[in-house]
C-alpha positions as CSV (number, residue, x, y, z in Angstrom):
1,M,0.1,0.0,0.0
2,R,1.3,3.4,-0.8
3,Q,2.2,5.9,1.9
4,N,0.3,9.0,2.1
5,L,2.4,12.2,1.6
6,V,1.5,15.8,2.6
7,I,3.8,18.6,1.6
8,A,3.7,22.1,3.0
9,N,4.7,24.7,0.4
10,W,5.3,27.9,2.2
11,K,6.3,29.8,-0.9
12,L,7.7,33.3,-0.1
13,N,6.5,33.2,3.5
14,G,7.4,31.8,7.0
15,S,10.3,32.3,9.5
16,M,12.4,30.2,11.8
17,E,9.8,30.9,14.5
18,L,7.2,29.2,12.3
19,V,9.7,26.3,11.7
20,H,9.9,26.0,15.4
21,E,6.3,25.9,15.9
22,F,5.9,23.1,13.4
23,A,8.8,21.1,14.8
24,Q,7.1,21.1,18.1
25,S,4.1,19.2,16.6
26,W,5.9,17.0,14.0
27,D,5.2,13.8,15.7
28,A,1.6,14.4,15.4
29,L,2.0,15.4,11.7
30,D,4.2,12.5,10.6
31,N,3.4,8.9,11.4
32,S,3.6,5.5,10.0
33,N,1.0,5.8,7.1
34,T,1.6,9.5,6.4
35,E,4.8,11.4,5.7
36,A,4.7,15.2,6.2
37,V,7.2,17.3,4.3
38,L,8.1,21.0,5.0
39,C,9.2,23.3,2.2
40,P,10.2,26.6,3.6
41,P,12.2,29.2,1.8
42,A,15.6,27.6,1.1
43,V,17.4,30.1,3.4
44,F,15.8,28.3,6.5
45,L,16.7,24.7,5.4
46,A,20.2,24.4,7.0
47,K,19.2,25.9,10.4
48,A,16.0,23.9,10.4
49,K,17.8,20.6,9.8
50,E,20.4,21.4,12.4
51,A,18.0,22.5,15.0
52,Y,15.2,19.9,14.2
53,P,16.6,16.8,12.8
54,Q,13.2,15.1,13.0
55,L,11.9,17.3,10.3
56,T,11.6,15.9,6.6
57,L,12.5,18.9,4.5
58,G,12.1,19.9,0.9
59,A,13.1,22.8,-1.3
60,Q,10.7,24.8,-3.5
61,T,12.8,24.7,-6.6
62,S,16.3,23.9,-7.7
63,S,18.7,24.6,-10.7
64,A,18.8,22.4,-13.7
65,H,22.6,23.1,-13.5
66,T,25.1,21.6,-11.1
67,E,27.6,24.5,-11.0
68,G,28.8,27.6,-12.9
69,A,28.1,31.1,-13.6
70,F,24.2,31.1,-12.6
71,T,24.1,34.0,-10.1
72,G,21.3,33.2,-7.5
73,E,20.7,29.7,-8.5
74,L,20.8,26.6,-6.1
75,A,22.0,23.4,-7.3
76,A,20.0,20.3,-6.2
77,S,23.2,18.8,-4.5
78,M,23.6,22.1,-2.5
79,L,20.1,21.7,-1.3
80,A,20.6,18.0,-0.5
81,A,23.7,19.0,1.5
82,V,21.6,21.3,3.8
83,G,18.9,18.7,4.4
84,A,16.5,18.7,1.6
85,Q,15.1,15.2,0.7
86,Y,12.3,16.6,-1.8
87,V,12.2,19.4,-4.3
88,L,9.2,20.9,-6.0
89,V,9.7,21.0,-9.8
90,G,7.5,22.8,-12.4
91,H,5.1,24.5,-10.0
92,S,2.7,26.7,-12.0
93,E,4.1,29.8,-10.5
94,R,7.6,28.9,-11.7
95,R,6.1,28.1,-15.1
96,A,4.1,31.3,-15.4
97,L,6.3,33.8,-13.4
98,F,9.8,32.6,-14.3
99,G,9.3,31.1,-17.7
100,E,10.1,27.5,-17.0
101,S,9.3,25.4,-20.0
102,N,8.7,21.6,-19.9
103,S,12.3,21.2,-21.3
104,I,13.8,23.2,-18.5
105,I,11.7,21.2,-16.0
106,A,12.9,18.0,-17.5
107,E,16.5,19.0,-16.8
108,K,15.6,19.9,-13.2
109,V,14.0,16.5,-12.6
110,V,17.2,14.7,-13.7
111,A,19.4,17.0,-11.8
112,A,17.4,16.5,-8.6
113,Q,17.4,12.7,-9.0
114,Q,21.2,12.7,-9.7
115,A,21.7,14.6,-6.4
116,G,19.6,12.1,-4.5
117,I,16.7,14.4,-4.0
118,I,13.2,13.2,-4.9
119,P,11.5,15.6,-7.4
120,V,7.8,16.5,-7.0
121,L,6.6,17.3,-10.4
122,C,3.7,19.6,-10.6
123,V,1.3,19.5,-13.6
124,G,-2.0,21.3,-14.2
125,E,-4.1,23.2,-16.7
126,T,-5.3,26.9,-16.8
127,A,-8.9,27.9,-16.6
128,D,-8.9,28.6,-20.4
129,E,-7.3,25.3,-21.1
130,R,-10.1,23.5,-19.0
131,S,-12.9,25.5,-20.7
132,E,-11.5,24.5,-24.0
133,Q,-11.6,20.9,-22.9
134,R,-7.9,20.6,-23.3
135,T,-7.1,19.3,-19.7
136,E,-6.1,15.8,-20.7
137,E,-3.9,17.0,-23.6
138,V,-2.1,19.6,-21.5
139,I,-1.5,17.2,-18.6
140,L,-0.2,14.4,-20.8
141,Q,2.1,16.8,-22.7
142,Q,3.4,18.1,-19.5
143,L,4.2,14.5,-18.4
144,E,5.6,13.4,-21.6
145,Q,7.9,16.4,-21.9
146,S,8.9,16.9,-18.4
147,L,9.8,13.2,-17.6
148,V,11.4,12.3,-20.8
149,S,14.7,11.3,-19.0
150,A,13.3,10.7,-15.5
151,D,13.5,7.6,-13.3
152,L,9.9,7.2,-12.6
153,A,10.5,5.0,-9.6
154,R,12.1,8.0,-7.8
155,L,9.4,10.6,-8.4
156,V,6.2,12.1,-7.0
157,I,3.7,13.8,-9.1
158,A,1.3,16.5,-8.0
159,Y,-1.8,17.6,-9.9
160,E,-2.5,21.3,-9.4
161,P,-5.0,22.9,-11.6
162,V,-3.7,26.4,-12.1
163,W,-7.3,27.7,-11.8
164,A,-7.5,26.4,-8.2
165,I,-4.1,27.7,-6.7
166,G,-4.7,30.7,-4.3
167,T,-8.2,31.3,-5.7
168,G,-10.3,29.5,-3.2
169,L,-11.7,27.3,-6.0
170,T,-11.0,23.6,-5.6
171,A,-11.5,20.7,-8.2
172,S,-14.2,18.5,-7.0
173,P,-13.1,15.1,-5.7
174,E,-14.4,13.6,-9.0
175,Q,-12.6,16.1,-11.1
176,A,-9.4,15.5,-9.2
177,Q,-9.8,11.8,-9.2
178,E,-10.3,11.8,-13.0
179,I,-6.9,13.4,-13.6
180,H,-5.1,11.4,-11.0
181,K,-6.4,8.3,-12.8
182,L,-5.1,9.7,-16.1
183,I,-1.7,10.3,-14.6
184,R,-1.5,6.8,-12.9
185,G,-2.6,5.3,-16.3
186,W,0.2,7.2,-18.1
187,V,2.8,5.9,-15.7
188,A,1.3,2.6,-16.1
189,Q,2.1,2.5,-19.9
190,K,5.7,3.1,-18.9
191,N,5.8,0.7,-16.0
192,A,2.9,-1.0,-14.3
193,T,4.8,-1.6,-11.1
194,V,5.9,1.9,-10.7
195,A,2.4,3.1,-11.4
196,E,1.1,1.0,-8.4
197,N,3.5,2.5,-6.1
198,I,4.0,6.1,-7.3
199,Q,2.6,8.8,-5.0
200,L,0.1,11.2,-6.7
201,L,-0.8,14.4,-4.9
202,Y,-3.5,17.0,-5.2
203,G,-2.9,20.6,-4.8
204,G,-5.1,23.7,-5.1
205,S,-6.9,25.3,-2.3
206,V,-6.8,22.2,-0.1
207,K,-8.3,23.0,3.3
208,P,-9.4,21.0,6.3
209,A,-12.9,21.3,5.0
210,N,-12.3,19.5,1.9
211,A,-9.2,17.4,2.6
212,A,-10.9,14.2,3.7
213,E,-13.1,14.0,0.7
214,L,-10.2,14.6,-1.7
215,F,-7.9,12.0,-0.1
216,Q,-10.6,9.5,0.0
217,Q,-10.3,9.1,-3.8
218,P,-8.5,6.0,-4.8
219,D,-5.6,7.6,-6.8
220,I,-4.9,10.5,-4.5
221,D,-2.3,9.8,-2.1
222,G,-2.0,13.2,-0.2
223,G,-1.7,16.8,-0.9
224,L,0.6,19.6,-1.9
225,I,-0.6,22.5,0.4
226,G,0.0,26.1,0.0
227,G,-1.8,28.8,2.0
228,A,-3.2,26.4,4.7
229,S,0.3,25.1,5.3
230,L,1.3,28.4,7.1
231,K,-1.3,27.7,9.8
232,L,-0.3,24.7,12.1
233,E,-3.8,23.8,13.0
234,Q,-5.0,23.7,9.5
235,F,-2.0,21.8,8.3
236,Q,-2.4,19.4,11.1
237,A,-6.0,18.9,10.3
238,I,-5.1,18.2,6.6
239,C,-2.4,15.7,7.7
240,M,-5.1,13.9,9.9
241,A,-7.4,13.6,6.9
242,A,-4.7,11.9,5.1
243,Q,-3.8,9.6,8.1
244,D,-7.5,8.6,8.2
245,K,-7.6,7.3,4.5
């Protein structure tokens, strides 16, 4: 049986004080059937790992490069050295605001895996693409082009409909399950055993009020949580919903 996974993506928010608050309750967030991962801004990773070794940490992005003249970039190996075990790759904000293409994301996935970090590939369609009934086409293209050289056995995939991120809108459980089933089916065409074991997450305005119904879907193995992950009580409730699956 697949372990549930819940990831807190703090984005450009948070502090070491908030890391401390989460660390004090980590045992309640992280148990045998559900793993919790904290993705604070990268500047907090080293201190967080040193002060709270019980935390499972992730980075919000990493470079496709391993070294060189790339001012401001952080190599996956550097993030691994300060405690990151996971890294988000291809988040819609990185695609839209920083121009990351599927080809760049493919390089980032490989670089992360080579550094021993598990990439969490984010895929999702915009509101226009959904209204044009292109959701499946967009998702499959993102998978094909972003995972062209990836080891699918060392990967997490998160479906985040762009129209649901930070908007208060959420895909219905049925809509989310439909796309998660599509993704697992795509993986199964590559490797049926990997498809059975790969963790697929849902992200997009997940809250305590809707988490349980989303996580009960057969192909949803947890969530990638944005705004609600900045409030310990809300994130704890979401983790409990995953634990109860």
